[in-house]
C-alpha positions as CSV (number, residue, x, y, z in Angstrom):
1,M,78.9,104.0,16.2
2,Y,79.6,107.2,18.1
3,F,78.5,110.6,16.8
4,V,79.7,114.1,17.4
5,Y,77.0,116.7,16.5
6,V,76.6,120.4,16.0
7,L,73.4,122.2,16.9
8,R,72.3,125.7,16.2
9,S,69.7,127.5,18.3
10,E,66.7,128.6,16.2
11,K,65.9,131.3,18.7
12,Y,69.4,132.6,18.9
13,P,71.1,131.6,15.6
14,K,74.6,132.7,16.8
15,Q,74.5,130.1,19.6
16,H,75.8,126.6,18.8
17,Y,76.2,123.4,20.8
18,Y,78.7,120.6,20.2
19,G,78.0,117.2,21.7
20,F,78.6,113.5,21.7
21,T,76.0,110.6,21.5
22,T,75.3,107.2,20.2
23,N,71.8,108.2,18.9
24,V,71.6,111.6,17.2
25,T,67.8,111.6,16.8
26,L,67.1,110.9,20.4
27,R,69.7,113.3,21.6
28,L,68.2,116.2,19.5
29,E,64.8,115.3,20.9
30,S,66.1,115.5,24.4
31,H,67.7,118.9,23.8
32,N,64.4,120.2,22.3
33,A,62.4,118.7,25.2
34,G,64.3,120.7,27.7
35,Q,66.0,117.6,29.3
36,V,69.5,119.0,28.9
37,P,70.2,121.7,31.5
38,S,73.0,123.4,29.5
39,T,70.8,123.9,26.4
40,V,67.3,124.4,27.8
41,R,67.2,128.2,27.6
42,L,68.3,128.3,24.0
43,R,65.9,125.8,22.5
44,P,64.6,124.9,20.0
45,W,67.7,123.4,18.3
46,K,68.4,122.5,14.7
47,L,70.9,119.8,13.7
48,L,73.6,121.3,11.5
49,A,75.9,118.4,11.1
50,Y,77.1,115.2,12.7
51,T,80.1,113.0,12.1
52,A,80.3,109.2,12.9
53,F,83.2,107.5,14.5
54,P,83.7,103.7,15.0
55,D,85.7,104.4,18.2
56,K,84.4,106.2,21.3
57,G,87.8,107.7,22.1
58,M,88.1,109.3,18.7
59,A,84.6,110.8,18.9
60,L,85.3,112.3,22.4
61,R,88.6,113.8,21.1
62,F,86.8,115.3,18.1
63,E,84.1,116.7,20.4
64,A,86.8,118.3,22.6
65,Y,88.5,119.7,19.6
66,L,85.3,121.3,18.4
67,K,84.9,123.0,21.8
68,S,88.4,124.5,21.5
69,G,89.1,127.8,19.8
70,S,90.5,126.3,16.6
71,G,87.8,123.7,16.6
72,R,85.1,126.4,16.7
73,A,86.7,128.1,13.8
74,F,86.8,124.7,11.9
75,A,83.1,124.1,12.7
76,K,82.1,127.6,11.6
77,K,83.9,127.2,8.3
78,H,82.7,123.7,7.5
79,F,79.3,123.2,9.3
80,E,77.7,126.6,9.4
81,S,76.2,128.5,6.5
């Protein structure tokens, strides 16, 4: 399975990160351990949501969508409180 996930910075709650992985738990741990250069300054991170896909291409397309303007609006409406 392939997963697209949404993280929220606990330090800066308005900051979110959208990513792709095959292991959500390990990926969250790597974000919080400072092993991901693009998210290191905003840690710690909290997992808001993830969606599973059987196909890698579908997951990558959904991740790209979430990073678009309309995708960010979708994520805000459905994944953020």
